[in-house]
C-alpha positions as a printed Julia matrix, in Angstrom:
128×3 Matrix{Float64}:
  55.96  -10.69   38.87
  57.88  -11.81   35.79
  56.53  -15.36   36.21
  52.93  -14.18   36.35
  53.45  -12.0    33.25
  55.01  -14.97   31.43
  52.09  -17.23   32.44
  49.59  -14.56   31.36
  51.41  -14.17   28.03
  51.43  -17.95   27.43
  47.73  -18.24   28.31
  46.95  -15.41   25.91
  48.83  -17.19   23.12
  47.09  -20.46   23.95
  43.6   -18.94   23.81
  44.43  -16.88   20.72
  45.65  -20.04   18.93
  42.51  -21.96   19.85
  40.28  -19.13   18.63
  42.13  -19.08   15.29
  41.58  -22.83   14.99
  37.91  -22.29   15.78
  37.68  -19.68   13.0
  39.13  -22.18   10.52
  36.51  -24.74   11.55
  33.76  -22.11   11.26
  34.9   -21.25    7.72
  34.06  -24.83    6.72
  30.48  -24.64    8.08
  27.49  -23.88    5.85
  23.85  -23.13    6.66
  22.32  -25.64    4.23
  18.65  -25.07    3.48
  16.12  -25.66    0.76
  12.92  -27.37   -0.24
  12.16  -30.97   -1.27
   9.65  -31.39   -4.12
   8.21  -34.23   -6.21
   9.44  -34.59   -9.79
   6.04  -35.12  -11.4
   4.14  -32.16   -9.92
   6.8   -30.04   -8.14
   4.66  -30.19   -5.01
   6.44  -29.97   -1.66
   7.38  -33.34   -0.17
   6.77  -33.21    3.58
   8.66  -35.19    6.22
  11.6   -36.21    4.03
  14.57  -37.56    5.99
  17.71  -35.51    5.3
  20.91  -37.01    6.77
  24.63  -36.26    6.42
  26.05  -39.52    5.05
  28.15  -41.46    7.55
  26.82  -39.54   10.56
  23.72  -39.42   12.7
  23.23  -35.73   12.0
  20.51  -34.26    9.88
  16.92  -33.13    9.9
  13.51  -33.72    8.39
  11.64  -31.45    6.0
   8.54  -29.77    7.41
   4.98  -29.95    6.08
   5.9   -27.59    3.24
   9.06  -29.52    2.27
  11.39  -26.9     3.78
  14.58  -27.85    5.65
  17.57  -26.06    7.15
  20.57  -27.23    9.18
  24.32  -26.69    9.58
  26.62  -28.89    7.49
  30.21  -28.77    6.29
  31.51  -28.07    2.82
  32.02  -31.39    1.03
  29.39  -33.29    3.06
  27.25  -35.79    1.15
  23.57  -35.33    2.0
  21.11  -38.25    1.71
  17.43  -37.51    1.01
  14.94  -40.33    1.59
  11.17  -40.6     1.74
   8.76  -43.53    1.57
   7.64  -44.1    -2.03
  10.56  -42.14   -3.51
  14.05  -43.09   -4.7
  16.88  -42.21   -2.35
  18.79  -39.17   -3.57
  22.32  -37.91   -2.83
  23.78  -34.42   -3.02
  27.35  -33.27   -2.28
  27.77  -29.75   -0.93
  30.5   -28.1    -3.04
  33.93  -27.67   -1.41
  34.54  -24.41   -3.27
  31.77  -22.31   -1.67
  32.83  -18.82   -0.72
  29.82  -18.0     1.46
  28.35  -19.54    4.58
  24.87  -20.2     3.18
  23.77  -22.63    0.5
  20.28  -23.37   -0.83
  18.93  -26.27   -2.87
  15.71  -27.4    -4.5
  15.85  -31.19   -4.24
  13.65  -33.02   -6.76
  12.62  -36.55   -5.71
  11.66  -39.28   -8.22
   8.81  -41.69   -7.41
   9.81  -45.28   -6.73
   7.2   -47.83   -7.7
   7.25  -50.92   -5.54
   5.22  -53.95   -6.57
   4.14  -56.15   -3.68
   3.28  -59.77   -4.25
  -0.32  -60.9    -4.0
  -1.68  -61.97   -0.62
  -4.76  -64.2    -0.43
  -6.96  -64.06    2.67
  -9.24  -67.06    3.12
 -12.42  -66.81    5.16
 -14.01  -69.84    6.84
 -17.05  -71.24    5.06
 -19.35  -71.68    8.04
 -19.8   -70.58   11.64
 -18.85  -74.05   12.94
 -15.28  -73.59   11.68
 -14.88  -70.46   13.8
 -15.27  -72.38   17.09
């Protein structure tokens, strides 16, 4: 009887300790959400890739530029979209709440491609 009470007591302490550790981890989590817009017109930027730097975790903004996912305080978030400069944002470590919102403004990135010349054959005999 005493052994079973001791085992029960130790199991209770073990599970209580793991739940306290889980609460500490949960205190570091943030529901990170917001909208991605263009700098020139403040229009929503759909389908922007939003990744936590150094991981494979993240999301993509929807058609209206909105995004939402769980991150940790202190994470560096990378925003990238074709035709726009890559942008970085660090979630503050000092947040007191569990939710954080952001309006991410993306700057256009002009890319100049070199000229490509396409030559057409002069006559039908060259096609055969």
